[in-house]
Structure formats: C-alpha cells, structure tokens
C-alpha positions, 0 to 999 in steps of 0.5 A, spaced: 209 475 888 214 474 883 213 469 878 216 466 871 212 463 867 214 459 861 209 458 855 210 453 850 206 454 843 203 448 839 209 449 834 214 448 840 216 455 841 217 458 848 216 464 851 218 467 858 213 471 862 215 475 868 211 478 873 212 481 880 219 484 878 221 491 877 226 494 873 232 489 870 231 484 876 227 480 871 233 479 866 237 476 872 232 472 875 230 469 868 237 468 865 238 461 867 232 459 864 234 463 857 240 459 857 237 452 858 232 454 852 237 456 847 238 462 843 233 468 844 229 470 838 226 477 840 225 481 847 219 485 849 219 489 856 213 491 859 211 497 863 214 494 870 221 493 866 221 501 866 219 502 873 224 503 879 225 498 884 223 501 891 228 505 894 231 502 901 232 506 907 239 508 909 242 511 915 248 515 915 253 515 922 257 520 923 264 519 927 268 524 930 275 524 928 280 520 932 
C-alpha cells in the first residue's frame, strides 16, 4: 500500500515520509504536499528510492510490409 505521512514536530517543523513507493515515484507523488508546506530544508532517501520499479511486460507485434 502506498502512503504519504506528514509528521509535525512540537516546534512546528514538518517532515514527509513515503512508504510503498519504489524509485523516484515518491517524489512525484509528494510534490503537491512539498509545494503546500513551503521550502525544503533537507532531503533523505530510503533504500526503496534506489529500488527499480517492477518491469511491465510488453509484447512486440511484427507486421508484414504492405
């Protein structure tokens, strides 16, 4: 399950934590929240960021020339 969690510290600082995403899709999914929360002070990626998304199966169809 994909999830974006917003953590607010007692001092009012916010942190976004994403789970269930692989590769940079977490950045695209949380972009709107980053824009709403303001300037980013730091960024740290988890191991899931460096994992590749599962490949999708594709099928090639050969056509005869007309």
